[in-house]
C-alpha positions in Angstrom: -11.8 -0.8 32.6 -8.4 -0.4 31.0 -9.8 0.2 27.5 -13.0 2.2 27.5 -14.4 5.2 25.6 -16.8 6.0 28.4 -15.6 8.9 30.4 -13.2 10.3 27.7 -15.0 13.5 26.8 -14.4 15.6 23.7 -14.6 19.4 24.3 -13.9 20.5 20.8 -14.6 19.6 17.2 -10.9 18.9 16.6 -10.9 16.4 19.5 -14.0 14.7 18.2 -12.4 14.3 14.7 -9.1 13.1 16.0 -7.5 10.1 14.3 -7.1 8.4 17.7 -9.8 9.9 20.0 -9.3 7.3 22.7 -6.2 7.6 25.0 -5.5 3.9 24.9 -5.4 4.0 21.2 -2.8 6.7 21.2 -0.7 4.8 23.8 -1.1 1.6 21.8 0.1 3.1 18.5 3.0 4.7 20.3 4.0 1.3 21.7 3.6 -0.3 18.3 5.9 2.3 16.7 8.5 2.0 19.4 8.6 -1.8 19.0 8.7 -1.4 15.2 11.6 1.1 15.2 13.6 -0.2 18.2 12.9 -3.8 19.1 12.1 -5.4 15.7 15.5 -4.5 14.0 17.3 -5.7 17.1 15.7 -9.2 17.3 14.8 -9.9 13.6 17.0 -11.9 11.4 18.1 -11.0 7.8 15.5 -13.4 6.5 12.6 -11.9 8.4 13.5 -8.4 7.4 14.1 -9.2 3.7 11.5 -11.8 3.1 8.7 -10.6 5.3 8.8 -7.2 6.9 10.1 -5.0 4.1 7.8 -6.4 1.4 4.8 -6.2 3.7 5.4 -2.5 4.4 6.0 -1.7 0.7 2.9 -3.5 -0.5 0.8 -2.2 2.4 1.7 1.3 1.1 0.6 0.3 -2.4 -2.6 -1.1 -1.0 -3.3 2.2 0.9 -3.0 4.0 -2.5 -5.5 1.7 -4.1 -7.7 1.8 -1.0 -7.8 5.6 -1.2 -9.1 5.3 -4.8 -11.4 2.3 -4.5 -12.4 2.2 -0.8 -12.8 5.9 -0.2 -13.5 7.4 -3.6 -15.4 4.4 -5.1 -13.3 4.4 -8.3 -12.1 1.0 -9.6 -8.5 0.6 -10.8 -6.7 -2.4 -12.2 -3.5 -0.5 -13.1 -1.8 -0.3 -9.7 1.2 -2.4 -10.9 1.7 -0.1 -13.9 1.7 3.0 -11.7 4.2 1.3 -9.4 6.4 0.8 -12.4 6.2 4.4 -13.3 7.5 5.3 -9.9 10.3 2.8 -10.1 11.5 3.9 -13.5 11.1 7.5 -12.6 13.2 7.0 -9.5 15.9 5.2 -11.6 16.1 8.0 -14.1 16.2 10.7 -11.3 18.9 8.7 -9.4 21.1 8.4 -12.5 20.5 12.0 -13.7 20.9 13.7 -10.3 23.3 11.4 -8.3 24.0 14.1 -5.7 20.4 14.5 -4.5 19.3 12.4 -1.5 17.7 9.2 -2.6 14.8 9.5 -0.2 13.9 12.8 -1.8 14.1 11.1 -5.2 11.9 8.2 -4.0 9.2 10.7 -2.9 9.6 12.7 -6.1 9.1 9.7 -8.2 5.5 9.5 -6.9 4.9 12.9 -8.5 5.5 11.4 -12.0 3.3 8.5 -11.2 0.6 10.9 -10.0 0.8 12.8 -13.3 0.3 9.6 -15.3 -2.5 8.6 -13.0 -4.4 11.8 -13.7 -4.0 11.2 -17.5 -5.4 7.7 -17.2 -8.0 8.9 -14.7 -9.6 11.2 -17.2 -12.1 8.5 -18.4 -13.5 8.4 -14.8 -15.2 11.7 -15.7 -17.4 9.9 -18.2 -17.5 6.2 -17.2 -17.5 4.2 -14.0 -17.8 0.7 -12.7 -16.8 -2.1 -15.1 -15.9 0.3 -17.9 -13.6 2.3 -15.7 -11.9 -1.0 -14.6 -11.4 -1.9 -18.3 -9.9 1.6 -18.9 -7.4 1.2 -16.1 -6.6 -2.3 -17.3 -5.7 -0.8 -20.6 -3.4 1.6 -18.8 -1.7 -1.3 -17.2 -1.0 -3.0 -20.5 0.1 0.3 -22.1 2.6 1.1 -19.3 3.9 -2.5 -19.4 4.5 -2.0 -23.1 6.4 1.2 -22.4 8.7 -0.4 -19.8 9.8 -2.9 -22.5 9.8 -0.9 -25.7 11.3 2.4 -24.5 15.0 1.7 -23.9 15.5 5.3 -22.6 13.6 4.3 -19.4 16.3 1.8 -18.4 19.3 3.8 -19.9 19.6 1.5 -22.9 20.9 -1.4 -20.7 21.4 -4.6 -22.7 19.6 -6.6 -20.0 16.6 -4.3 -20.1 16.7 -4.1 -16.3 17.1 -1.2 -13.9 19.9 -1.7 -11.4 20.0 0.3 -8.1 23.1 2.3 -7.5 24.6 2.7 -4.0 23.3 5.8 -2.3 24.1 7.0 1.3 22.4 9.0 4.0 24.8 10.6 6.6 27.5 8.3 5.3 25.4 5.1 5.7 24.4 3.2 2.5 20.6 2.8 2.3 20.4 1.5 -1.3 22.6 -0.8 -3.4 24.5 -4.0 -2.5 26.2 -2.4 0.5 23.0 -1.4 2.3 22.1 -3.6 5.3 18.7 -5.1 5.8 18.2 -3.2 9.0 19.0 0.2 7.3 16.6 -0.5 4.5 13.9 -1.7 6.9 14.1 1.4 9.0 14.1 3.6 5.9 11.0 1.9 4.5 9.3 2.0 7.9 9.9 5.7 8.3 8.4 6.5 4.8 5.4 4.2 5.3 4.6 5.7 8.7 4.8 9.2 7.4 2.7 8.5 4.3 0.1 6.5 6.4 -0.2 9.5 8.7 -0.7 11.8 5.7 -3.4 9.4 4.3 -5.2 9.3 7.6 -5.3 13.1 7.8 -6.6 13.2 4.2 -9.5 10.9 4.8 -10.4 12.5 8.1 -10.5 16.0 6.5 -12.5 17.8 3.8 -10.9 15.8 0.9 -11.8 12.5 2.5 -15.4 13.6 3.0 -15.6 14.6 -0.6 -14.3 11.3 -1.7 -16.8 9.4 0.4 -19.6 11.5 -0.8 -18.7 10.7 -4.4 -18.4 7.1 -3.5 -21.8 6.9 -1.9 -23.7 8.8 -4.6 -21.9 11.0 -7.1 -25.0 12.8 -8.3 -26.0 13.9 -4.8 -22.4 14.9 -4.2 -22.5 17.2 -7.3 -25.8 18.7 -6.2 -24.3 19.8 -2.9 -21.5 21.6 -4.7 -18.7 19.0 -5.0 -16.7 19.3 -8.2 -16.7 15.7 -9.5 -13.9 16.1 -12.0 -11.6 17.7 -9.5 -12.4 15.2 -6.8 -12.0 12.1 -9.0 -8.8 13.3 -10.6 -7.4 14.2 -7.2 -8.2 10.6 -6.0 -6.4 9.2 -9.0 -3.4 11.5 -8.4 -3.1 10.7 -4.7 -3.6 7.0 -5.3 -1.0 6.9 -8.1 1.4 9.0 -6.0 1.3 6.3 -3.2 1.7 3.6 -5.8 4.7 5.3 -7.4 6.5 5.7 -4.1 5.8 2.1 -3.3 7.2 1.0 -6.7 10.3 3.1 -6.1 10.8 1.5 -2.7 10.1 -2.0 -4.2 13.2 -1.6 -6.4 15.5 0.6 -4.5 14.9 -0.6 -0.9 14.0 -4.3 -1.5 14.8 -6.0 -4.8 17.9 -4.0 -5.9 17.0 -4.6 -9.5 13.9 -5.1 -11.6 12.6 -5.7 -15.1 9.3 -4.8 -16.7 7.7 -8.1 -15.5 8.1 -6.9 -12.0 5.1 -4.5 -12.6 2.8 -6.7 -14.7 -0.9 -7.3 -14.3 -0.3 -9.9 -11.6 1.0 -7.1 -9.3 -2.2 -5.1 -9.8 -4.4 -8.1 -8.9 -2.2 -9.0 -5.9 -2.7 -5.5 -4.5 -6.4 -5.6 -5.3 -6.7 -8.9 -3.3 -4.9 -7.2 -0.4 -7.5 -4.5 -0.4 -10.4 -6.9 -0.7 -9.2 -9.2 2.1 -8.0 -6.4 4.3 -11.1 -4.3 4.0 -12.3 -1.5 1.6 -12.1 1.9 3.2 -9.7 1.0 5.9 -6.0 1.9 6.3 -5.4 -0.8 8.9 -7.0 -3.2 6.5 -4.3 -2.5 3.9 -1.7 -3.6 6.4 -3.7 -6.7 7.5 -4.3 -7.7 3.8 -0.6 -7.3 2.9 0.5 -9.3 6.0 -1.9 -12.1 5.2 -1.1 -12.5 1.5 2.7 -12.1 1.8 3.0 -14.1 5.0 0.9 -17.0 3.7 3.5 -18.6 1.4 6.1 -18.4 4.1 3.7 -20.1 6.5 2.8 -22.8 4.0 6.5 -23.5 3.5 7.6 -23.8 7.1 4.5 -25.0 9.0 4.2 -28.4 7.1 8.0 -29.0 7.5 7.8 -28.2 11.2 5.0 -30.7 11.5 7.0 -33.3 9.6 4.8 -33.2 6.4 6.8 -33.0 3.2 5.6 -30.3 0.7 7.2 -29.0 -2.5 7.1 -25.5 -4.0 4.5 -26.3 -6.6 2.1 -27.5 -3.9 2.8 -24.4 -1.8 1.9 -22.2 -4.8 -1.3 -24.1 -5.5 -2.3 -24.0 -1.9 -1.7 -20.3 -1.8 -4.0 -19.6 -4.7 -6.7 -21.8 -3.3 -6.6 -20.2 0.1 -6.5 -16.6 -1.2 -9.4 -17.4 -3.6 -11.4 -18.9 -0.8 -10.7 -15.9 1.4 -11.8 -13.5 -1.3 -15.1 -15.3 -1.7 -15.6 -15.5 2.0 -15.0 -11.8 2.7 -17.1 -10.7 -0.4 -20.0 -12.8 0.8 -19.8 -13.0 4.6 -17.8 -9.9 5.6 -17.3 -7.3 2.9 -15.4 -5.1 5.3 -12.7 -7.7 5.5 -10.1 -8.2 8.2 -10.5 -4.6 9.3 -14.0 -5.4 10.5 -12.8 -8.4 12.5 -10.2 -6.1 14.0 -12.9 -3.6 15.0 -15.0 -6.4 16.5 -12.0 -7.5 18.6 -11.5 -4.0 19.9 -15.1 -3.6 20.8 -15.1 -6.9 22.8 -11.9 -5.7 24.5 -13.7 -2.5 25.5 -16.5 -4.3 27.3 -14.3 -7.0 28.8 -14.7 -8.5 31.4 -18.4 -7.5 31.5 -20.9 -9.4 29.3 -23.1 -7.6 26.7 
């Protein structure tokens, strides 16, 4: 009886369309946020923050961007890694050109440049879709990777060809650069991800989200009821690329500290696509679940066999990771296309009727 929808009445349209219509959901998300902001930084080690939590949050944000495009608007993209690179290089140029501006503002502003590039490469979606659109975005990935290598202006003509993160402070506390602590960077990433996840949730629950889903389900019918296809599709590319650009900027400035063009290659695009497939298309929580599984899997494969006394080397861990991820992709595509998000929903439904049988 502690987790039931029965008896929780909605007296307005706004209440019926709320992101968390059930009281227990609102309490639960408040508890999760309190733990994430207060308890986790206090009890987590440097290794857990740097190797697990920060990358999971960053890649979950990139997966949300791709999920908005593919899961909600039904448009396929294989260029997420390239759009992340646009955000990273844009943030680097902004940080070196405007050193006095707050770095968090620059990280968010870098997503605007990525959104603009996303709109340009999203123009083919007005004419093509499906496999052909995937090939077009794949071409965008290769073109952007070429730019990151062949345009020295992007990395300020550094001999190494890499972008290096300068130290920037917020209220006198370093949040980027070698002097920034893991806890500070984790809290900064968490705050940005929570804010942008909230914005994405409001988007998909509003008029824009309904237009995206109408185009996804049947674009011809959506056009017949008055939805402008070209505006809707380009908006989906813009918002998706914006999220990817912010994630790319955080990847470099709040995690790696430096990056080269290879950091945003085609492998990154496929990695994020796998997160969306395993986590669940058309689900924000699925983006977090997919990122947690894929990024946490190699750490689990390294430490679990050692804990059990079974020796295992790095090459074996890498092969096992590919095998498990591939098997999971096949499993979810065939058995449960909604991914881990559907399993999460099933668990919540069982909790709602517990301890009573069906």
